[in-house]
C-alpha positions as CSV (number, residue, x, y, z in Angstrom):
1,M,22.9,-51.3,-85.1
2,T,19.7,-52.5,-83.5
3,Q,20.1,-55.6,-81.3
4,M,17.9,-58.4,-82.6
5,P,15.6,-59.1,-79.7
6,P,14.2,-62.5,-78.8
7,P,10.7,-63.3,-80.3
8,G,8.0,-61.3,-78.6
9,V,10.4,-58.6,-77.3
10,P,10.6,-55.1,-78.8
11,V,13.8,-53.4,-80.0
12,Q,16.5,-52.6,-77.5
13,V,20.0,-51.1,-77.2
14,P,22.9,-53.6,-77.5
15,L,24.7,-53.1,-74.2
16,V,28.4,-53.7,-73.6
17,T,29.5,-57.2,-72.5
18,E,33.3,-56.5,-72.3
19,P,35.3,-53.6,-70.9
20,M,35.8,-50.7,-73.4
21,S,38.9,-48.6,-73.9
22,L,38.7,-44.8,-73.6
23,W,38.9,-44.5,-77.4
24,A,36.2,-47.1,-78.0
25,S,33.9,-45.4,-75.4
26,L,34.4,-42.1,-77.1
27,Q,33.5,-43.6,-80.5
28,A,30.4,-45.3,-79.0
29,T,29.0,-42.2,-77.3
30,R,29.2,-40.2,-80.5
31,R,26.8,-42.7,-82.0
32,N,24.6,-43.7,-79.1
33,V,25.3,-42.7,-75.5
34,L,23.4,-45.7,-74.1
35,S,25.8,-48.1,-75.9
36,I,28.4,-47.6,-73.2
37,I,26.2,-49.1,-70.5
38,P,27.5,-52.5,-69.4
39,E,25.0,-55.3,-69.8
40,I,25.7,-56.3,-66.2
41,A,24.0,-53.0,-65.1
42,T,20.7,-54.7,-65.8
43,K,21.5,-57.3,-63.2
44,Q,23.3,-55.5,-60.5
45,P,22.4,-52.7,-58.1
46,M,25.7,-50.8,-58.8
47,V,28.6,-51.0,-61.3
48,S,31.9,-49.0,-60.9
49,G,34.9,-48.5,-63.1
50,K,37.4,-46.1,-64.5
51,T,37.5,-44.7,-68.0
52,G,40.1,-41.9,-67.6
53,K,38.1,-41.0,-64.4
54,R,36.3,-43.0,-61.7
55,W,32.7,-43.6,-62.4
56,H,29.7,-45.4,-60.8
57,M,26.4,-46.5,-62.4
58,V,23.6,-46.7,-59.8
59,M,20.5,-48.9,-60.3
60,D,19.6,-49.4,-56.6
61,P,16.4,-47.4,-55.7
62,G,17.7,-46.7,-52.2
63,A,20.9,-45.2,-53.4
64,I,19.1,-43.2,-56.1
65,R,16.8,-41.9,-53.4
66,R,19.9,-40.7,-51.5
67,M,21.2,-38.9,-54.7
68,L,17.9,-37.3,-55.7
69,L,16.4,-36.6,-52.3
70,E,18.4,-37.2,-49.1
71,N,21.8,-35.8,-50.2
72,L,20.6,-33.9,-53.3
73,D,23.1,-31.0,-52.9
74,N,26.0,-33.4,-53.1
75,Y,25.0,-34.4,-56.7
76,P,24.3,-31.3,-58.7
77,K,23.8,-31.3,-62.4
78,S,27.2,-30.9,-64.1
79,L,28.5,-27.6,-65.5
80,V,28.7,-29.4,-68.9
81,T,25.0,-30.2,-68.8
82,K,24.1,-26.6,-67.9
83,N,26.4,-25.1,-70.5
84,L,24.9,-27.5,-73.1
85,L,21.4,-26.2,-72.5
86,K,22.0,-22.6,-71.4
87,P,22.3,-21.1,-74.9
88,A,18.7,-22.0,-75.5
89,I,16.9,-21.8,-72.1
90,G,19.1,-19.5,-70.0
91,D,19.3,-19.9,-66.2
92,S,15.7,-21.2,-66.2
93,L,14.0,-23.7,-63.9
94,F,15.6,-26.7,-65.6
95,I,19.2,-25.8,-65.0
96,A,19.1,-23.3,-62.1
97,E,20.4,-24.3,-58.7
98,G,19.9,-23.3,-55.1
99,A,17.8,-20.3,-54.2
100,H,17.5,-19.2,-57.8
101,W,15.9,-22.6,-58.6
102,R,13.7,-22.6,-55.5
103,W,12.0,-19.3,-56.1
104,Q,11.3,-20.1,-59.8
105,R,9.9,-23.5,-58.8
106,R,7.6,-21.9,-56.2
107,T,6.4,-19.4,-58.8
108,A,5.8,-21.9,-61.6
109,A,4.3,-24.8,-59.5
110,P,0.7,-23.3,-59.5
111,V,0.8,-23.0,-63.3
112,F,0.7,-26.8,-63.5
113,S,-2.1,-27.4,-60.9
114,H,-4.7,-30.0,-61.7
115,R,-7.2,-27.3,-62.5
116,N,-5.0,-25.4,-64.9
117,V,-3.9,-28.6,-66.7
118,M,-7.5,-29.8,-67.1
119,N,-8.4,-26.3,-68.5
120,L,-5.9,-26.9,-71.3
121,A,-7.3,-30.4,-72.2
122,P,-9.5,-29.0,-75.0
123,V,-6.3,-27.7,-76.8
124,M,-4.9,-31.3,-76.6
125,S,-8.1,-32.8,-78.0
126,A,-8.3,-30.2,-80.8
127,A,-4.6,-31.0,-81.8
128,A,-5.5,-34.8,-81.7
129,Q,-8.4,-34.1,-84.1
130,R,-6.1,-32.2,-86.5
131,S,-3.7,-35.2,-86.4
132,I,-6.6,-37.6,-87.1
133,D,-7.6,-35.4,-90.1
134,R,-4.0,-35.4,-91.4
135,I,-3.6,-39.1,-91.1
136,R,-6.9,-39.8,-92.8
137,Q,-5.9,-37.5,-95.7
138,I,-2.6,-39.4,-96.2
139,G,-4.5,-42.7,-96.5
140,P,-3.4,-46.2,-95.5
141,R,0.3,-46.1,-96.5
142,A,3.6,-46.3,-94.7
143,V,4.2,-43.1,-92.8
144,N,6.9,-42.0,-90.3
145,F,4.8,-41.4,-87.3
146,L,7.7,-39.8,-85.4
147,D,7.3,-36.8,-87.7
148,E,3.5,-36.7,-87.1
149,M,3.9,-37.0,-83.3
150,V,6.4,-34.1,-83.3
151,S,3.9,-32.1,-85.3
152,V,0.9,-32.8,-83.0
153,T,2.8,-32.2,-79.8
154,F,4.2,-29.0,-81.1
155,D,0.7,-27.9,-82.0
156,V,-0.2,-28.5,-78.3
157,I,2.8,-26.8,-76.7
158,S,2.7,-23.7,-78.9
159,D,-1.1,-23.3,-78.4
160,V,-1.0,-23.7,-74.6
161,T,2.0,-21.5,-74.4
162,F,1.1,-18.7,-76.8
163,S,-2.6,-19.4,-77.6
164,G,-1.9,-19.3,-81.3
165,D,-0.6,-15.8,-81.0
166,S,0.0,-14.4,-84.5
167,T,3.3,-12.8,-83.4
168,F,4.7,-16.2,-82.6
169,D,6.2,-18.0,-85.6
170,R,5.7,-21.6,-84.7
171,D,7.4,-22.9,-87.8
172,G,10.5,-20.8,-87.2
173,V,10.7,-21.9,-83.5
174,H,10.1,-25.5,-84.5
175,K,13.0,-25.5,-86.9
176,A,15.3,-23.7,-84.4
177,I,14.5,-26.3,-81.8
178,D,15.2,-29.2,-84.1
179,A,18.5,-27.8,-85.2
180,Y,19.5,-27.1,-81.6
181,I,18.7,-30.6,-80.4
182,S,20.3,-32.4,-83.3
183,E,23.6,-30.4,-83.2
184,A,24.2,-28.9,-79.8
185,G,22.6,-31.9,-78.1
186,K,25.3,-34.4,-79.1
187,V,26.5,-35.5,-75.7
188,S,30.0,-36.9,-75.6
189,L,31.7,-39.3,-73.2
190,F,33.5,-36.2,-71.8
191,D,30.1,-34.8,-70.8
192,I,29.0,-38.0,-69.0
193,L,32.3,-38.2,-67.1
194,G,32.1,-34.5,-66.1
195,A,35.2,-33.4,-67.9
196,P,36.0,-29.6,-67.7
197,D,34.4,-27.3,-70.3
198,W,37.8,-26.6,-71.9
199,V,38.1,-30.3,-73.1
200,P,37.1,-30.2,-76.8
201,R,33.8,-32.0,-77.7
202,P,34.2,-33.4,-81.2
203,G,31.4,-32.7,-83.6
204,R,29.5,-30.2,-81.4
205,A,28.5,-27.0,-83.2
206,F,26.2,-24.6,-81.4
207,H,23.6,-23.1,-83.7
208,A,23.6,-19.7,-82.1
209,G,21.7,-18.1,-85.0
210,G,18.7,-20.3,-84.7
211,V,18.7,-20.1,-80.9
212,N,18.8,-16.3,-81.0
213,Q,16.1,-16.2,-83.5
214,M,13.9,-18.4,-81.3
215,K,14.5,-16.1,-78.3
216,D,13.7,-13.0,-80.4
217,M,10.4,-14.5,-81.5
218,A,9.5,-15.4,-77.9
219,D,10.4,-11.9,-76.7
220,R,8.2,-10.3,-79.4
221,A,5.2,-12.6,-78.4
222,I,5.7,-11.7,-74.7
223,A,5.9,-8.0,-75.4
224,A,2.7,-8.2,-77.5
225,R,0.9,-10.1,-74.8
226,A,1.8,-7.4,-72.2
227,D,0.0,-4.8,-74.4
228,R,-3.4,-6.7,-74.4
229,P,-5.5,-8.3,-71.7
230,A,-5.7,-12.0,-71.4
231,E,-8.7,-13.6,-73.2
232,G,-10.5,-16.9,-72.6
233,V,-8.8,-19.7,-70.7
234,P,-5.3,-18.5,-69.5
235,D,-2.4,-20.1,-71.2
236,L,1.0,-20.8,-69.8
237,M,2.3,-17.3,-70.6
238,D,-0.7,-15.7,-68.9
239,L,-0.2,-17.8,-65.8
240,L,3.5,-17.2,-65.5
241,Q,3.1,-13.5,-66.1
242,V,0.8,-13.1,-63.1
243,G,2.7,-15.7,-61.0
244,K,4.5,-14.6,-57.9
245,D,6.8,-16.4,-55.5
246,P,4.5,-16.9,-52.4
247,E,7.5,-16.4,-50.1
248,T,9.1,-13.3,-51.6
249,G,6.5,-11.9,-53.9
250,R,9.0,-11.8,-56.7
251,S,7.7,-12.1,-60.3
252,M,9.5,-13.3,-63.4
253,S,11.2,-10.6,-65.5
254,P,10.5,-10.7,-69.3
255,S,13.8,-12.6,-69.9
256,E,13.1,-15.1,-67.1
257,L,9.6,-15.6,-68.4
258,R,11.0,-16.2,-71.9
259,D,13.6,-18.7,-70.8
260,N,11.1,-20.7,-68.8
261,L,8.5,-20.7,-71.6
262,L,11.2,-21.9,-74.0
263,T,12.1,-24.6,-71.5
264,F,8.5,-25.8,-71.5
265,I,8.5,-25.8,-75.3
266,V,11.9,-27.5,-75.8
267,A,11.4,-30.1,-73.1
268,G,7.6,-30.5,-73.4
269,H,7.1,-31.2,-77.0
270,E,10.2,-33.3,-77.6
271,T,9.7,-35.7,-74.7
272,T,5.9,-36.2,-75.3
273,A,6.5,-36.7,-79.0
274,L,8.9,-39.5,-78.2
275,T,6.6,-41.1,-75.7
276,L,3.8,-41.2,-78.2
277,S,6.1,-42.5,-81.0
278,W,7.3,-45.3,-78.9
279,S,3.8,-46.1,-77.6
280,L,2.5,-46.4,-81.2
281,Y,5.5,-48.6,-82.1
282,L,4.7,-50.9,-79.1
283,L,0.9,-51.0,-80.0
284,A,1.7,-52.0,-83.6
285,F,4.0,-54.6,-82.1
286,D,1.2,-55.9,-79.8
287,Q,-2.1,-55.8,-81.6
288,E,-4.0,-57.3,-78.6
289,A,-2.9,-54.4,-76.5
290,Q,-3.9,-52.0,-79.3
291,D,-7.4,-53.5,-79.4
292,R,-7.7,-53.0,-75.6
293,V,-6.8,-49.3,-75.9
294,R,-9.2,-48.9,-78.8
295,A,-12.1,-50.5,-76.9
296,E,-11.4,-48.5,-73.8
297,A,-11.4,-45.2,-75.7
298,R,-14.5,-46.0,-77.8
299,A,-16.5,-46.8,-74.8
300,L,-16.1,-43.1,-73.7
301,M,-16.0,-41.1,-76.9
302,T,-18.9,-39.1,-78.3
303,G,-16.9,-37.7,-81.3
304,E,-13.5,-38.7,-82.7
305,T,-11.4,-37.7,-79.7
306,V,-11.4,-38.2,-76.0
307,S,-11.5,-35.3,-73.5
308,G,-9.7,-34.3,-70.4
309,D,-12.6,-35.7,-68.3
310,D,-12.0,-39.1,-70.0
311,V,-8.3,-39.3,-68.9
312,A,-9.0,-40.8,-65.5
313,K,-11.3,-43.4,-67.1
314,L,-8.5,-44.7,-69.5
315,P,-6.4,-46.9,-67.1
316,F,-5.1,-49.3,-69.7
317,T,-4.0,-46.5,-72.0
318,R,-2.1,-45.0,-69.1
319,K,-0.5,-48.4,-68.5
320,V,0.7,-48.5,-72.1
321,I,2.3,-45.1,-71.7
322,D,3.9,-46.0,-68.4
323,E,5.3,-49.1,-70.1
324,A,6.6,-47.1,-73.1
325,L,8.3,-44.7,-70.7
326,R,9.8,-47.6,-68.8
327,L,11.2,-49.3,-72.0
328,Y,12.2,-46.1,-73.7
329,P,12.7,-43.2,-71.2
330,P,13.2,-39.9,-73.0
331,A,16.2,-39.1,-70.7
332,G,17.9,-42.5,-70.8
333,M,20.9,-41.4,-68.6
334,V,21.7,-38.6,-66.2
335,S,25.2,-37.8,-64.9
336,R,26.3,-36.1,-61.7
337,T,29.6,-35.2,-60.1
338,A,30.0,-35.8,-56.4
339,R,30.8,-32.6,-54.5
340,A,32.0,-34.5,-51.4
341,A,32.7,-38.0,-50.2
342,D,29.7,-40.2,-49.8
343,E,28.7,-43.9,-49.7
344,L,26.2,-45.6,-52.0
345,C,25.3,-49.3,-51.8
346,G,28.1,-49.7,-49.2
347,R,30.6,-48.4,-51.8
348,E,33.0,-45.4,-51.4
349,I,32.1,-42.3,-53.4
350,R,35.0,-39.9,-53.6
351,K,34.8,-36.2,-54.2
352,S,34.7,-35.5,-58.0
353,D,33.7,-39.1,-58.9
354,T,31.2,-39.2,-61.7
355,V,27.9,-40.9,-60.5
356,I,25.6,-41.9,-63.3
357,I,21.9,-43.0,-63.1
358,P,21.5,-45.0,-66.3
359,I,17.7,-44.8,-66.4
360,Y,17.5,-47.1,-69.4
361,A,19.3,-49.9,-67.4
362,L,17.4,-49.1,-64.2
363,H,14.1,-49.6,-66.0
364,R,15.3,-52.9,-67.4
365,N,17.0,-54.2,-64.2
366,H,16.2,-57.9,-63.5
367,L,16.3,-57.2,-59.8
368,L,13.4,-54.8,-60.1
369,Y,11.3,-56.1,-63.0
370,D,10.1,-59.5,-64.2
371,S,11.0,-60.0,-67.9
372,P,12.3,-56.5,-68.0
373,H,12.8,-56.3,-71.8
374,A,9.2,-57.4,-72.6
375,F,6.3,-55.1,-73.3
376,R,3.8,-55.9,-70.6
377,P,1.4,-53.1,-69.8
378,D,-0.4,-55.2,-67.2
379,R,2.7,-55.1,-65.0
380,W,1.4,-51.7,-64.0
381,E,-1.4,-53.3,-62.0
382,Q,1.2,-52.8,-59.2
383,K,3.4,-49.8,-59.1
384,P,7.1,-50.4,-58.9
385,E,9.3,-49.2,-56.1
386,R,9.4,-45.4,-56.0
387,Y,13.0,-44.8,-57.2
388,A,12.9,-47.8,-59.6
389,Y,11.0,-45.8,-62.2
390,L,12.2,-42.3,-63.2
391,P,10.8,-41.1,-66.5
392,F,10.3,-37.7,-65.0
393,G,13.1,-37.8,-62.4
394,D,12.1,-37.6,-58.8
395,G,12.8,-35.8,-55.6
396,P,12.4,-32.0,-55.3
397,R,13.4,-31.6,-59.0
398,I,10.9,-34.0,-60.4
399,C,9.6,-32.7,-63.8
400,I,7.1,-29.9,-63.1
401,G,5.1,-30.7,-66.2
402,A,4.7,-34.5,-65.6
403,S,0.9,-34.3,-65.2
404,F,0.6,-32.1,-68.2
405,A,2.6,-34.5,-70.4
406,L,0.7,-37.6,-69.2
407,Q,-2.6,-36.0,-69.9
408,E,-1.5,-34.9,-73.3
409,A,-0.1,-38.4,-74.2
410,I,-3.2,-40.2,-73.0
411,I,-5.6,-37.9,-74.9
412,I,-3.6,-38.1,-78.2
413,L,-2.8,-41.8,-78.0
414,A,-6.4,-42.9,-77.2
415,S,-7.9,-40.7,-79.8
416,L,-5.6,-41.9,-82.6
417,V,-5.9,-45.6,-81.7
418,A,-9.7,-45.2,-81.6
419,N,-9.8,-44.1,-85.2
420,F,-7.0,-46.2,-86.8
421,R,-5.4,-49.6,-86.7
422,F,-1.6,-49.2,-86.7
423,T,0.6,-51.9,-88.2
424,A,4.3,-52.1,-88.4
425,V,6.1,-51.8,-91.8
426,K,8.2,-54.9,-92.2
427,G,12.0,-54.4,-92.0
428,R,11.6,-50.8,-90.7
429,D,12.0,-51.3,-86.9
430,P,13.2,-48.2,-85.1
431,E,16.6,-48.1,-83.5
432,P,16.8,-46.7,-79.9
433,V,19.5,-44.1,-80.0
434,M,20.1,-41.5,-77.3
435,I,21.6,-38.2,-78.3
436,L,20.0,-35.6,-75.9
437,T,16.9,-37.8,-75.7
438,L,16.2,-41.5,-76.5
439,R,14.9,-41.3,-80.1
440,P,13.7,-43.9,-82.5
441,N,16.5,-43.6,-85.1
442,G,15.2,-44.1,-88.6
443,G,11.7,-43.1,-87.5
444,V,8.6,-45.1,-86.5
445,W,7.2,-46.4,-89.8
446,L,3.6,-47.6,-89.6
447,E,0.5,-48.0,-91.7
448,A,-2.7,-46.5,-90.3
449,E,-6.0,-48.0,-91.5
450,P,-9.2,-46.3,-90.6
451,V,-11.4,-48.5,-88.3
């Protein structure tokens, strides 16, 4: 159930105000992982407890810096997390560790250089134009804009990955990803606490058929590309195919290339679609902010969309997106298992303790943000402390596609708001629910009137 926020505050997750039993925690995580966060976590630097196993929730930026940077190897991603994602994306950049991660990161980093990301901006503007055309055709009636944002971001990621290659069945891959996220992505309390793989996870069913079909389609597209020279602006497949580790000269094999491309597709389109959906919800919630985005975009546009060159000239639009990512971070919680004893916030961390960064609570912590539950884009006139804001993670494993995602979100959001006025549908507020990502349960229902 959505917590009824105070007037002027957008929807939020109802957090726990009293200790929960193991059974109650299990039930809560099956419905919404974030609902097990104690409300006190928004007012303290660290909260510890025991729910069958010792755990700690860390909201202190200095302690988080230690986890993600200074003592990174002591807090690896759990085996559960890896096994959850491995059926779809293999041992790719997202879940690899150690030397295998480092060489892939070095190889892929140039793919997301500023120049390459800017070269792909016309694909984003073209997808925004198709979205504008679809919305205009629907007319001013209630529409679930979560669905539309999923469509437009999948247009982008499939085009910049496979350049509209006819051998790539985008509808088939889209359906396989949705099935995988909705079923295999149901995180349980056992996952958060780092329980062994043999502990049963109720309600989890891996859709191996859809995942294998997705891999087969990607393999065929990669094989077809190898038989013809690259044309026009290189896409992500072209760039990864010719990429080499600058230290070893190693290139990605076809299976490594496939797994990393699927990582970009699965992670890239889902998270950006959510960012845009929450941003539209917030702008419908705050019409004054929406007017400011519209005026900013229209001052630059020559057609119906903004361009890559316009992105740096849209500072308020960027603030709206930063604020949406603060209030509704796609990865609302991450969990690690300590390999060895450590100390965080002056508190003992024992080997095998579960250490959680509840990013949702971090971003709403009263020690770090004024009026943390309020939508205030202008708070971004000043950047928060480095490890107080983690929509893309941080440290060596910060999201490699962050600049790509931000550019895409700014282009699409500014273009849509320049052409339509979005208003909320009464009684249809979304409910923030985290399964694998923080989604607006029930959809984002808005009316879009041409302006």
